[in-house]
C-alpha positions, 0 to 999 in steps of 0.5 A, a space after each residue: 292074076 294068080 288064081 285058078 278057077 276051078 269051076 270054069 270049063 278051061 283047064 288050069 294050064 290053059 288058064 295060066 297060058 292065057 294070063 302069060 299071053 295077056 302079059 306078053 300082049 300088054 308088053 309086061 313080058 317082052 320079047 326075049 326076056 324070060 318068063 317067070 320060072 316054074 317055081 315062081 308060077 307053081 307058087 303063084 298059082 298054087 298048082 302042081 309042077 305038071 300043070 305049069 309044064 303043060 302051060 309052057 308046053 302049050 305056050 311053046 307050042 303055039 309060038 308064044 315062047 321058047 326054052 333054052 335047056 338048063 337057061 330058062 323060057 323067054 318070050 318069043 322074039 316074033 309073036 304069033 297074031 291074033 289070027 294065029 291063036 286058036 281057041 281049041 286048035 289041035 283038039 278039033 278032030 274035024 277038019 
């Protein structure tokens, strides 16, 4: 954990989000508990703040986390199922 594969076709923010989802699924990050702070994620992955913010925004949009302004971001109390987790939903213009 903590390394971005810049040769991958998967954008860095999605790689970060995928690792956080894995931690949630494994129980390392539990529902209702805070995920690591922006600063911690920036240091862990060596990325820009915008990259971390995109990862958190993606997690929020997919239902994995929720944010309380000025308090932090927390693992959702009700997690999406594997069927709810798309590969590239939203990127697909066909429908």
